[in-house]
Every structure is written in structure tokens, then in C-alpha cells.
C-alpha positions in Angstrom: 0.0 0.0 0.0 1.3 3.5 -0.8 0.7 6.4 1.5 -0.1 9.9 0.5 1.5 13.0 2.3 -1.6 13.4 4.5 -1.1 10.0 6.1 1.2 10.2 9.2 1.7 7.4 11.6 3.2 7.1 15.0 5.2 4.1 16.4 4.4 4.6 20.1 7.0 2.1 21.5 10.2 1.2 19.6 13.6 0.3 20.7 15.9 2.3 18.4 18.4 1.9 21.2 18.7 -1.9 20.7 22.1 -3.3 20.1 20.6 -5.1 17.0 20.5 -1.9 15.2 23.7 -0.7 13.5 22.2 2.2 11.5 19.7 4.2 13.4 19.5 6.9 10.8 18.4 4.4 8.1 15.7 3.0 10.4 14.3 6.5 10.8 14.6 7.4 7.2 12.9 4.2 6.2 10.1 4.9 8.7 9.7 8.4 7.4 9.5 7.1 3.8 6.8 4.8 4.9 4.8 7.7 6.4 5.8 7.0 10.1 6.8 10.5 11.2 6.9 10.1 15.0 8.7 7.4 17.0 8.9 7.1 20.7 12.1 5.2 21.8 11.5 3.3 25.0 14.3 2.3 27.3 14.9 -0.8 29.5 18.1 0.1 31.6 20.5 2.9 32.3 22.7 2.5 29.1 19.6 2.2 26.9 18.1 5.3 28.5 21.1 7.4 27.8 21.2 6.2 24.2 17.4 6.9 23.8 18.0 10.5 24.8 20.9 10.8 22.4 19.0 9.4 19.6 16.0 11.6 20.3 18.1 14.6 20.5 19.6 13.8 17.1 16.5 13.3 15.0 13.3 15.3 14.5 10.1 13.3 15.5 11.9 11.0 17.8 11.2 11.1 21.5 12.5 9.1 24.5 11.3 7.3 27.6 13.9 6.5 30.4 13.6 3.8 33.0 14.4 0.4 34.2 12.6 -2.8 32.7 11.5 -5.3 35.4 14.0 -7.8 33.9 16.9 -6.0 35.5 15.3 -4.3 38.4 17.6 -6.0 40.8 20.2 -3.6 39.5 18.2 -0.4 40.3 19.8 1.8 42.9 20.0 5.4 44.1 22.7 6.5 41.5 20.7 5.1 38.6 17.6 7.0 39.8 19.7 10.1 40.0 20.8 9.6 36.4 17.2 9.1 35.3 16.2 12.3 37.1 19.0 14.2 35.1 18.1 12.6 31.9 14.5 13.7 32.3 15.3 17.3 32.4 15.7 16.9 28.6 12.7 18.2 26.7 12.7 15.1 24.4 12.1 12.8 27.4 8.3 12.4 27.6 7.8 9.5 29.9 9.3 7.0 32.5 9.3 3.6 30.9 9.2 0.9 30.3 8.6 -0.1 33.9 6.4 -2.7 35.5 6.4 -6.4 36.2 7.5 -9.6 34.2 6.6 -13.0 35.8 7.2 -14.9 32.6 11.1 -14.9 33.0 11.5 -13.8 36.6 15.0 -12.4 35.9 14.6 -10.3 38.9 12.9 -11.4 42.2 9.2 -10.5 42.0 9.3 -8.5 45.3 12.2 -6.5 43.9 10.3 -5.9 40.6 7.3 -4.6 42.8 9.6 -2.3 44.8 11.4 -0.8 41.7 8.0 -0.4 39.9 6.7 1.6 42.7 10.0 3.7 43.0 9.7 4.7 39.4 6.0 5.5 39.8 7.1 8.0 42.4 10.0 9.2 40.2 7.5 10.0 37.4 5.3 11.8 39.9 8.3 13.9 40.9 9.1 14.7 37.2 5.4 15.2 36.3 5.6 12.6 33.6 3.4 9.7 32.5 4.6 6.1 32.8 4.8 3.3 30.2 4.1 -0.1 31.8 5.4 -3.5 30.9 3.0 -6.2 32.1 3.6 -9.8 31.4 1.9 -12.6 33.3 1.6 -10.2 36.2 -1.9 -8.5 35.7 -3.2 -8.8 39.2 -0.1 -7.4 41.0 0.3 -4.7 38.4 -3.2 -3.5 38.9 -2.8 -3.8 42.7 0.3 -1.6 42.6 -1.6 0.9 40.5 -4.4 1.0 42.8 -2.2 1.5 45.8 -0.4 4.3 44.1 -3.4 6.1 42.6 -2.5 9.3 44.3 1.0 9.1 42.9 -0.1 8.7 39.2 -0.8 12.1 38.2 -0.8 11.7 34.5 -1.6 8.1 33.7 0.2 6.6 30.8 0.4 3.6 28.6 0.3 -0.2 29.1 2.4 -1.2 26.1 2.0 -4.4 23.9 -1.3 -5.1 25.4 -2.9 -8.5 24.9 -5.1 -8.8 27.9 -8.9 -9.1 28.3 -11.5 -6.4 28.0 -12.1 -6.6 31.8 -8.4 -5.8 32.4 -8.5 -2.9 29.8 -11.5 -1.5 31.6 -9.6 -1.5 35.0 -6.5 0.2 33.6 -8.5 2.6 31.5 -10.6 3.8 34.5 -7.2 4.6 36.2 -6.3 6.9 33.4 -4.2 4.6 31.2 -4.5 3.7 27.5 -3.2 0.7 25.7 -0.7 0.2 22.8 -1.2 -2.6 20.4 1.6 -4.1 18.3 2.4 -6.7 15.6 0.6 -9.4 17.4 -2.7 -7.9 15.9 -1.5 -9.3 12.5 -0.8 -12.9 13.8 -3.1 -15.7 12.8 -3.8 -16.5 16.4 -4.8 -12.9 17.3 -8.3 -13.8 18.2 -8.3 -12.0 21.5 -7.0 -8.7 20.0 -9.4 -9.0 17.1 -12.3 -9.2 19.5 -10.9 -6.7 21.9 -10.2 -3.6 19.5 -13.8 -2.9 18.4 -14.8 -2.7 22.1 -12.3 0.0 23.1 -13.2 3.7 23.2 -11.5 5.6 20.4 -9.4 7.5 23.1 -8.2 4.2 24.6 -5.5 2.9 22.2 -2.5 3.7 20.2 -0.1 1.5 18.0 3.5 0.3 18.3 6.0 -2.0 16.9 8.1 -2.9 20.1 10.8 -3.4 17.5 13.2 -5.2 17.1 10.6 -7.7 18.5 7.1 -8.9 17.5 7.4 -8.4 13.8 4.0 -8.2 12.1 2.9 -10.6 9.3 4.0 -11.2 6.6 7.6 -10.5 8.0 7.3 -12.5 11.2 10.7 -14.1 12.0 12.6 -11.1 10.7 14.1 -8.2 12.8 11.2 -5.7 13.3 11.7 -2.0 12.5 9.5 1.2 13.0 8.3 1.3 9.4 6.4 -1.9 10.1 3.9 -0.1 12.4 2.0 0.6 9.1 1.0 -3.1 9.0 -0.6 -2.7 12.4 -2.4 0.4 11.3 -3.7 -1.4 8.2 -5.0 -4.3 10.1 -6.6 -2.0 12.7 -8.3 0.2 9.9 -9.8 -3.0 8.5 -11.2 -4.3 11.8 -12.7 -0.9 12.8 -13.9 -0.2 9.3 -12.1 3.2 9.4 -10.3 5.1 6.7 -6.6 5.1 7.5 -6.3 8.8 7.6 -9.1 8.9 10.1 -7.4 6.3 12.3 -4.1 8.1 12.1 -5.7 11.3 13.5 -7.3 9.3 16.4 -4.0 7.9 17.3 -2.2 11.2 17.0 -4.7 13.0 19.3 -4.2 10.1 21.8 -0.5 10.2 21.8 -0.4 14.0 22.2 -3.0 13.9 25.1 -1.0 11.2 27.0 2.6 12.3 26.2 2.0 16.1 25.7 4.0 16.3 22.4 
């Protein structure tokens, strides 16, 4: 599909800072050529946060999230938090993320994951920034932490790579969060997402690649890149029976509202 100049898409969660990418400029140029004009580069540890800010400062239309992924939350300390604070003074940093809980791999103890998740929620409050949440096989504990910290979550945020139930969506939506849906929407086994999307309010979703992971069909198995978010938009526009340009405008409004860009 070709895209005219009035079509502009956003990749709301990408890892341009991943070691797999040798030429970030080409990634961004390719994305721009595919009508993806805004990319939010999310981080997972200290070095990736520093790199995300560096990339965001180097390219128009690229923004950064900084924070510690639950996988390495056992490494979180006061010095790291101080650096996140310093990085967040940069105008291109628009959220703390990705943070949260991951009980699939348990690379860090669950109690540590919870403590670090809460610390970063408080960090976001101090910085007056939204949060970007990673939630894998930890729905109950994630929602409980959000409930316990409802007074500390001033600006809501995003639950990225969402593939949960409509009931879970309603709980997080009522707490001021929206969801981001990625390449899994194009998979042959995407029954849950196919049923979920039509139920979601128009102000409740945006789209992402989570690149270099979760490459959409028909390129599944290859390294994902931001330009592939167009495949997610195409699939969603079919499901929702919306013109692509209309869907892009909805997503743009949601991204601007949540991230203030």
C-alpha cells in the first residue's frame, strides 16, 4: 500500500536503542519514507536510557522514555535513579518507561520488581511525567500496585504491547491509562485482539512495533523496524472499518494527550 502525504503514523513504542540496530538513521529514514513520522524510543536500563535520549536529540520526530525494565530491576539503585532524574530534564524525554512487572521470565525477584516499579512511579510523579508499563503474566499485581499508588499517578500513561482481556482494559482505562497494540494484531492466532479492539473507546488505544521484537505478518521471524507499524495500522483500520487517515488522526490525538507532544 502506498501512503499519501496526508497519512502520518506514529510508532508509540520502539527500541531504536537496541544493540541489533547498527544504522539508526536508516531505520528512521525508512520509517519516514513509509509515512511514520513520529517514533517514541523506550528504554529498559541505564545505558539504553542514555542512548534513547541521544537518539531523540539527534532526530526530528523522535522522543525518548527512560527507565528500568523489570528484567533488570535487581540492578536499580539510588545512583541510577539520580541519572534518570538528570536525563528527564531533557525536553525530548516524555515518559518514564518501560517499567512494570514480568513474571514470565522472573529475571529479577518478584518482590524486587514490585519495589522498583513503585519507586519509578514515584519518580514519574516527581518529574510530572506519565509512565509506560510492561505487564507480562503479572496482571493482578500490576493493577494492585496501580491502585495502591493512585495518588502518585498524576498523568496516567500507557500499558504497552497489550494482549489482555476487555475486563483488564477497563480496569486500567478507568485509572487513566490507555493501551498500545503491536504486531501481534496481525498474527493468525490474534483472536483476542481482534475481538478486543472494536470494544475499546477511540481515546483508549495507540499502536506500536516494540521493535526489534514482535514483527508483524508477513515479515514475522525477521528483525522488526518502525516502518512496520503501518501493517498494524492497516489491520486495525480493516477491523474498525475506518479510513486510514481517520485512524491516524485518532492515534495522533491520543499520543498528544498522553505524552504532551
